DODO-480599 format. One record per residue (C-alpha): y, z, x; residue number from 1. Coordinates in pm, whole numbers. Layout:
! DODO-480599
       y       z       x  num
       Y       Z       X  NUM
...
This chain:
! DODO-480599
       y       z       x  num
    -981     -64   -2686    1
    -778      76   -2973    2
    -487     282   -2843    3
    -560     558   -3098    4
    -876     640   -2902    5
    -781     605   -2540    6
    -939     853   -2294    7
    -656     814   -2044    8
    -387     894   -2301    9
    -600    1167   -2459   10
    -596    1343   -2119   11
    -222    1290   -2071   12
     -71    1236   -2420   13
     283    1148   -2302   14
     158     873   -2071   15
     281     520   -2148   16
     -14     308   -2257   17
      85      12   -2039   18
     341    -110   -1787   19
     533    -297   -2065   20
     540      29   -2263   21
     666     215   -1953   22
     939     -49   -1914   23
    1069      17   -2267   24
    1055     396   -2219   25
    1237     380   -1885   26
    1511     157   -2032   27
    1577     413   -2306   28
    1550     726   -2091   29
    1741     598   -1786   30
    2000     359   -1932   31
    2306     377   -1709   32
    2104     439   -1393   33
    2038     171   -1134   34
    1677      53   -1138   35
    1698    -199    -851   36
    1964    -233    -584   37
    1955    -530    -349   38
    2232    -674    -132   39
    2495    -489    -337   40
    2357    -619    -670   41
    2266    -335    -906   42
    2029    -387   -1199   43
    2054    -122   -1471   44
    1744      27   -1632   45
    1875     -80   -1974   46
    1866    -445   -1864   47
    1514    -449   -1721   48
    1326    -528   -2047   49
    1552    -826   -2122   50
    1514    -962   -1768   51
    1136    -911   -1767   52
    1096   -1068   -2110   53
    1292   -1373   -1994   54
    1014   -1426   -1738   55
     751   -1357   -2007   56
     902   -1615   -2242   57
     895   -1881   -1971   58
     535   -1797   -1879   59
     440   -1826   -2246   60
     619   -2162   -2259   61
     397   -2273   -1969   62
      92   -2175   -2175   63
       6   -1847   -2004   64
    -222   -1637   -2225   65
    -333   -1274   -2207   66
    -578   -1229   -1922   67
    -464   -1537   -1729   68
    -395   -1480   -1360   69
     -48   -1533   -1216   70
      16   -1488    -842   71
     316   -1378    -633   72
     355   -1476    -266   73
     686   -1339    -147   74
     850   -1057      51   75
     985    -741    -115   76
    1280    -819    -339   77
    1434    -790    -685   78
    1283   -1118    -808   79
     935    -999    -704   80
     969    -701    -941   81
    1111    -908   -1227   82
     833   -1165   -1188   83
     570    -887   -1183   84
     712    -716   -1493   85
     728   -1052   -1670   86
     362   -1115   -1585   87
     267    -768   -1712   88
     461    -817   -2037   89
     281   -1148   -2090   90
     -47    -959   -2076   91
    -142   -1164   -1771   92
    -301   -1030   -1453   93
     -79   -1016   -1146   94
    -230   -1139    -816   95
     -15   -1037    -516   96
     -70   -1236    -196   97
     -14   -1107     157   98
     293   -1270     315   99
     113   -1283     651  100
    -153   -1517     514  101
    -176   -1880     617  102
    -191   -2163     363  103
    -570   -2188     358  104
    -608   -1810     314  105
    -364   -1800      24  106
    -531   -2105    -133  107
    -869   -1928    -117  108
    -732   -1633    -316  109
    -551   -1862    -561  110
    -870   -2057    -620  111
   -1107   -1761    -648  112
    -871   -1574    -880  113
    -816   -1884   -1093  114
    -440   -1831   -1075  115
    -259   -2088   -1291  116
      96   -2012   -1173  117
     236   -1897    -838  118
     577   -1739    -778  119
     660   -1813    -414  120
     947   -1754    -174  121
    1028   -2101     -33  122
    1114   -1968     313  123
    1059   -1633     483  124
    1086   -1556     855  125
    1117   -1928     923  126
     797   -2016     737  127
     795   -2279     461  128
     536   -2131     226  129
     503   -2423     -20  130
     459   -2667     271  131
     200   -2439     430  132
       8   -2423     100  133
      36   -2794       9  134
    -264   -2930     206  135
    -488   -2659      58  136
    -342   -2625    -293  137
    -627   -2574    -543  138
    -643   -2793    -852  139
    -648   -2481   -1071  140
    -291   -2396    -963  141
     -78   -2572   -1224  142
     272   -2458   -1133  143
     476   -2329    -841  144
     791   -2133    -922  145
    1031   -2107    -629  146
    1208   -1772    -608  147
    1568   -1735    -495  148
    1788   -2040    -454  149
    1568   -2314    -305  150
    1764   -2615    -177  151
    1538   -2863    -355  152
    1249   -2822    -595  153
     991   -3099    -612  154
     917   -3280    -937  155
     601   -3074    -969  156
     759   -2735    -893  157
    1028   -2533   -1067  158
    1321   -2347    -915  159
    1393   -2002   -1060  160
    1680   -2114   -1291  161
    1480   -2413   -1418  162
    1181   -2187   -1480  163
    1388   -1939   -1681  164
    1531   -2220   -1892  165
    1176   -2302   -2008  166
    1177   -1980   -2209  167
    1429   -2112   -2460  168
    1136   -2251   -2664  169
     981   -1903   -2708  170
    1164   -1636   -2908  171
    1221   -1289   -2766  172
    1043   -1152   -3074  173
     724   -1336   -2977  174
     753   -1210   -2619  175
     808    -853   -2742  176
     498    -881   -2961  177
     295   -1003   -2664  178
     419    -711   -2451  179
     345    -461   -2728  180
     -14    -588   -2754  181
    -100    -485   -2396  182
    -335    -186   -2392  183
    -423      71   -2125  184
    -764     -85   -2057  185
    -626    -437   -2007  186
    -622    -559   -1648  187
    -280    -529   -1486  188
    -352    -659   -1138  189
    -602    -815    -906  190
    -535    -693    -551  191
    -744    -861    -285  192
    -876    -628     -16  193
    -771    -689     342  194
   -1089    -870     433  195
   -1171    -646     730  196
   -1534    -632     612  197
   -1565    -999     523  198
   -1391   -1230     278  199
   -1121   -1055      70  200
   -1245    -936    -270  201
   -1034    -907    -584  202
   -1007    -550    -711  203
    -964    -524   -1090  204
    -730    -243   -1201  205
    -604    -162   -1550  206
    -262     -51   -1677  207
    -366     300   -1780  208
    -541     377   -1452  209
    -230     296   -1251  210
       9     488   -1476  211
    -201     803   -1489  212
    -260     815   -1112  213
     101     758   -1014  214
     237     994   -1279  215
      51    1262   -1082  216
     204    1126    -762  217
     556    1156    -908  218
     492    1521    -999  219
     347    1623    -665  220
     607    1463    -436  221
     894    1577    -661  222
    1047    1233    -724  223
    1352    1264    -951  224
    1563    1036   -1167  225
    1840     892    -952  226
    1652     928    -622  227
    1705     636    -387  228
    1370     503    -267  229
    1359     258      25  230
    1039      58     -26  231
     935     -76     314  232
     566    -100     236  233
     496    -454     112  234
     478    -511    -262  235
     151    -702    -222  236
      -8    -371    -118  237
     -77     -74    -348  238
     149     147    -132  239
     452     -77    -193  240
     370    -179    -551  241
     207     122    -718  242
     331     405    -494  243
     655     209    -453  244
     844      34    -733  245
     605     129   -1015  246
     642     496    -921  247
    1020     455    -930  248
    1001     328   -1290  249
     790     631   -1384  250
    1057     867   -1244  251
    1379     675   -1310  252
    1449     638    -938  253
    1638     350    -774  254
    1427      88    -596  255
    1575     -45    -272  256
    1345    -324    -152  257
    1318    -380     223  258
    1156    -706     335  259
    1090    -661     709  260
    1044    -333     892  261
    1279    -286    1186  262
    1355      68    1299  263
    1722       2    1366  264
    1779    -176    1035  265
    1606     109     852  266
    1821     364    1037  267
    2135     182     929  268
    2022     169     567  269
    1931     538     555  270
    2281     645     648  271
    2481     372     475  272
    2284     374     149  273
    2193     743     139  274
    1817     699     118  275
    1625    1000     -17  276
    1264     877     -20  277
    1092     696     268  278
     710     675     247  279
     508     483     503  280
     214     490     743  281
     235     709    1057  282
     342     401    1254  283
     671     393    1063  284
     773     749    1153  285
     648     718    1510  286
     861     405    1551  287
    1165     592    1419  288
    1103     893    1643  289
    1068     666    1946  290
    1389     475    1871  291
    1663     529    2135  292
    1931     561    1863  293
    1756     847    1682  294
    1998    1117    1799  295
    2309     927    1685  296
    2178     827    1341  297
    2273    1009    1017  298
    1945    1093     843  299
    2080    1383     636  300
    2003    1220     298  301
    1627    1201     361  302
    1416    1435     148  303
    1065    1297      82  304
     811    1144     320  305
     456    1048     228  306
     209     922     483  307
    -164     888     531  308
    -434     642     631  309
    -524     837     945  310
    -561    1185    1087  311
    -207    1311    1140  312
    -142    1537    1439  313
      49    1855    1346  314
     315    1767    1600  315
     407    1455    1401  316
     455    1660    1081  317
     676    1905    1270  318
     884    1626    1426  319
     926    1455    1087  320
    1062    1780     948  321
    1283    1882    1236  322
    1391    1553    1395  323
    1394    1328    1087  324
    1499    1603     845  325
    1242    1563     564  326
    1216    1865     333  327
     900    1727     171  328
     633    1588     401  329
     294    1522     250  330
     -13    1312     308  331
    -228    1107      75  332
    -544     901      81  333
    -650     605    -126  334
    -828     273    -126  335
    -738     -46    -312  336
   -1064       6    -503  337
    -929     330    -654  338
    -582     196    -732  339
    -441     314    -401  340
    -450     689    -469  341
    -741     935    -452  342
    -617    1257    -291  343
    -277    1412    -231  344
    -154    1720     -44  345
      63    1969    -223  346
     387    1979     -17  347
     376    2359     -48  348
      44    2377     134  349
      36    2516     487  350
     160    2278     756  351
    -189    2272     908  352
    -334    2154     577  353
     -77    1877     541  354
    -122    1770     903  355
    -498    1791     910  356
    -603    1674     563  357
    -516    1428     289  358
    -525    1696      22  359
    -734    1736    -290  360
    -855    1490    -551  361
    -592    1404    -811  362
    -665    1552   -1159  363
    -938    1365   -1346  364
   -1114    1247   -1030  365
   -1375    1371    -785  366
   -1440    1338    -412  367
   -1790    1372    -270  368
   -1908    1351      92  369
   -2247    1179      97  370
   -2516    1102     352  371
   -2674     757     414  372
   -2933     834     144  373
   -2649     896    -106  374
   -2707    1269    -128  375
   -2407    1500    -165  376
   -2333    1706     146  377
   -2194    2063     149  378
   -1839    2154     250  379
   -1785    2115     623  380
   -2032    1827     659  381
   -1924    1482     777  382
   -2032    1178     580  383
   -1911     885     372  384
   -1620     953     136  385
   -1717     866    -223  386
   -1486     877    -525  387
   -1541     900    -900  388
   -1302     913   -1194  389
   -1055     723   -1410  390
    -892     558   -1107  391
   -1202     369    -986  392
   -1168      -7   -1021  393
   -1334    -198   -1304  394
   -1512    -397   -1032  395
   -1462    -689    -796  396
   -1345   -1000    -978  397
   -1638   -1232   -1059  398
   -1852   -1059    -796  399
   -2106    -832    -969  400
   -2324    -814    -657  401
   -2046    -673    -438  402
   -1945    -440    -723  403
   -2299    -302    -747  404
   -2306    -247    -369  405
   -1980     -49    -385  406
   -2012     150    -710  407
   -2348     318    -756  408
   -2528     392   -1083  409
   -2370     738   -1104  410
   -2022     587   -1085  411
   -1950     684    -724  412
   -1726     443    -534  413
   -1850     417    -174  414
   -1538     374      39  415
   -1684     309     384  416
   -1456     584     516  417
   -1588     888     701  418
   -1460    1233     615  419
   -1523    1599     547  420
   -1419    1840     268  421
   -1316    2197     343  422
   -1397    2493     119  423
   -1074    2440     -79  424
   -1160    2076    -150  425
    -913    1925      96  426
   -1026    1595     243  427
   -1002    1522     613  428
   -1055    1158     708  429
   -1246    1116    1030  430
   -1240     738    1045  431
   -1350     406     907  432
   -1719     332     950  433
   -1627      -4    1103  434
   -1398     152    1369  435
   -1647     406    1496  436
   -1794     332    1838  437
   -2076     503    2027  438
   -2038     628    2385  439
   -2364     731    2547  440
   -2513     823    2209  441
   -2209    1013    2082  442
   -2018     888    1776  443
   -1649     840    1859  444
   -1389     825    1582  445
   -1066     661    1705  446
    -837     848    1465  447
    -955    1181    1607  448
    -897    1065    1967  449
    -557     917    1878  450
    -445    1248    1727  451
    -539    1422    2051  452
    -358    1173    2276  453
     -41    1197    2064  454
     -12    1557    2181  455
      88    1424    2525  456
     467    1460    2555  457
     516    1106    2693  458
     313     926    2424  459
     502     778    2127  460
     221     574    1972  461
    -144     515    2052  462
    -435     318    1912  463
    -790     360    2042  464
   -1048      83    2028  465
   -1406      54    2148  466
   -1473    -201    2420  467
   -1806    -314    2573  468
   -1936    -130    2880  469
   -2251    -221    3075  470
   -2352     138    3144  471
   -2243     323    2830  472
   -2269      44    2573  473
   -1915     107    2459  474
   -1620     310    2586  475
   -1275     386    2452  476
    -959     201    2549  477
    -625     366    2464  478
    -339     127    2384  479
     -21     327    2441  480
     351     299    2371  481
     555     551    2571  482
     845     755    2438  483
    1189     630    2532  484
    1273     723    2893  485
     924     857    2974  486
     684     736    3244  487
     307     770    3264  488
      25     576    3428  489
    -341     520    3339  490
    -480     775    3585  491
    -243    1048    3466  492
    -327    1003    3098  493
    -703     989    3158  494
    -681    1304    3370  495
    -477    1477    3100  496
    -728    1370    2834  497
   -1017    1511    3038  498
    -861    1855    3012  499
    -792    1825    2639  500
   -1100    1665    2481  501
   -1476    1623    2519  502
   -1569    1381    2796  503
   -1727    1122    2567  504
   -1396    1099    2376  505
   -1185    1039    2687  506
   -1070     676    2707  507
   -1205     496    3014  508
    -916     250    3010  509
    -546     270    2919  510
    -324     -27    2843  511
      52      10    2797  512
     248    -189    2538  513
     617    -221    2448  514
     506    -209    2083  515
     169    -210    1910  516
      95    -511    1689  517
     104    -420    1319  518
       7    -599    1002  519
     239    -644     705  520
     150    -293     585  521
     278    -150     916  522
     -73     -45    1013  523
    -187    -111    1368  524
    -372    -446    1388  525
    -671    -335    1596  526
    -829    -680    1597  527
    -520    -809    1778  528
    -545    -523    2025  529
    -910    -603    2092  530
    -816    -963    2163  531
    -530    -858    2392  532
    -746    -611    2585  533
   -1033    -855    2632  534
    -804   -1140    2741  535
């Protein structure tokens, strides 16, 4: 589409048309500020275009054309961002891969996306990624580029320095022209969904969609130039990529990548590196609040927290403010299929609104609660959350059937999430359709039960799952992590729950854990809990 008639930019005229365009703007506006800080190495905003274009030149030398897919399989780090920006400036489509995936799972995504090149971390957490991929490597994958300083690169693969040397055959002028040709409607990324409802599907998002949505995010959370943003959420996920480092570029903030979440390591970084911004799922803050060193840790630099993905109990919001010291605590909701952001709470809203809802639709989008017949329901009614607007994906990659099942003829994206809108348009998520279980004919939504159990003074974290029961069909099982120094047994918690919630919601079993299993996005891995409970 011609950039002179671009509906996204018409709505927000100062919006960069593409991520390469944003990169040039940020370099001019924030020269002298640190864009990325990692292990004491600071990368200035003014240097980012040159570093990104060096990657672009080498990709062009390998024959990468506009629209080609290029994948990244690595933990959060400076090279991840430079590789991504180089891919964007080449007009290619970035395909992030989950670092928890096994070789066959990564190969499936590489093959189905048609990725020609893969940037990969040779070793992470003791895992040799290239070796894990080798037996499954698809023929369509032409080149591996090993990030960091690999000890040895095979004849077929390139180390990072050798890869960058390839770009000598392509002039910077040609690379700049390629970057300048990228338009708002061009695909920027192909994020594969988690696969909880079947095989992962590639979600097609465009440059302009991402920039418009997260420009709103920057405004609402109050992110400022020079803020120091610790990005714990993985870059392969929209929360770490779009709400993480891309948002920093929009604001001129400093990106501090963090590869592996560990409460103590995060505590040390907050104080030593004066972190201002720390978004994450509720699990992150609950882990911090439950840490025995909380009282002796300097958290005074913290200012902004953003969470979501579940119903948040008011007590957690209050503890984040008073015990962790956040001035801005807000909640958001999004799906990969809408670029990762659909609704956002105004931090100035009442505490009950922030705790109990995920806020209102971002400008230019709509939220509708719909029944199984796809009819809109009035405020206060519970149904499926559906979204419509500029942020909705262009579809699932090479899967028109799945696209048609997810986006209806009126343009509504059916999320599979259950929720309700209040009279002010604030969205409250009840649960995922897939997580709901039925006890004696009553629908039970784990997130609602979890929020209730978190009110118990001895409970630090809890996840509720449905388990089979001969009499009731299914019953709830609460998987609990206790607060430091607290004691509680199964009978006591069930008795407490009976006095605090409807009987059908009361868990029939309680299992205690030292820590709940989480996936790479720091969300509780309920499938692992189900396996542990049934063992």
